[in-house]
C-alpha positions as CSV (number, residue, x, y, z in Angstrom):
1,M,170.3,57.4,218.6
2,P,167.5,58.9,220.7
3,H,164.1,58.7,219.1
4,D,163.3,62.3,219.7
5,R,166.2,63.4,217.4
6,L,165.4,60.9,214.6
7,T,163.7,62.7,211.7
8,T,163.4,62.0,208.1
9,E,165.6,65.0,207.5
10,Q,168.5,63.3,209.2
11,I,168.0,60.2,207.1
12,R,167.5,62.1,203.9
13,K,170.9,63.7,204.2
14,K,172.5,60.3,203.7
15,F,171.1,59.8,200.2
16,K,171.7,61.6,196.9
17,N,168.0,61.9,196.3
18,N,164.6,60.9,197.5
19,F,164.4,58.0,195.0
20,D,167.5,56.4,196.5
21,L,166.0,56.8,200.0
22,C,162.7,55.3,198.9
23,N,164.3,52.3,197.2
24,F,166.6,51.7,200.2
25,S,163.6,51.9,202.5
26,I,161.5,49.6,200.5
27,N,164.3,47.0,200.5
28,I,164.7,47.3,204.2
29,A,160.9,46.9,204.8
30,R,160.7,44.0,202.3
31,N,163.5,42.2,204.2
32,L,161.8,42.7,207.5
33,I,158.5,41.4,206.2
34,L,160.2,38.3,204.6
35,G,162.0,37.7,207.8
36,G,158.7,37.6,209.7
37,A,159.6,40.7,211.8
38,Q,157.0,43.1,213.0
39,G,157.8,46.6,214.1
40,S,156.7,50.1,214.7
41,L,157.5,53.0,212.4
42,T,160.2,54.1,214.9
43,E,161.8,50.7,214.8
44,I,161.8,50.7,211.0
45,L,163.3,54.2,210.9
46,D,166.0,53.0,213.3
47,S,166.8,50.1,211.0
48,I,167.0,52.5,208.0
49,E,169.2,54.8,209.9
50,K,171.5,52.0,211.1
51,R,171.8,50.3,207.7
52,A,172.3,53.5,205.8
53,D,175.3,54.2,208.0
54,E,176.7,50.7,207.4
55,T,176.2,50.7,203.6
56,R,177.0,54.3,202.7
């Protein structure tokens, strides 16, 4: 997905509410940190988008 089209609105539509999105995002970030990965916000949003598609 091109970065210019990636917005929080697109990601938000994949969750029932903001709390589900927040909890999902925290778990993704926690796993990235525990795995020793470093990334930009764009890379984190890409990970959230990709994993939301896989799990939902």
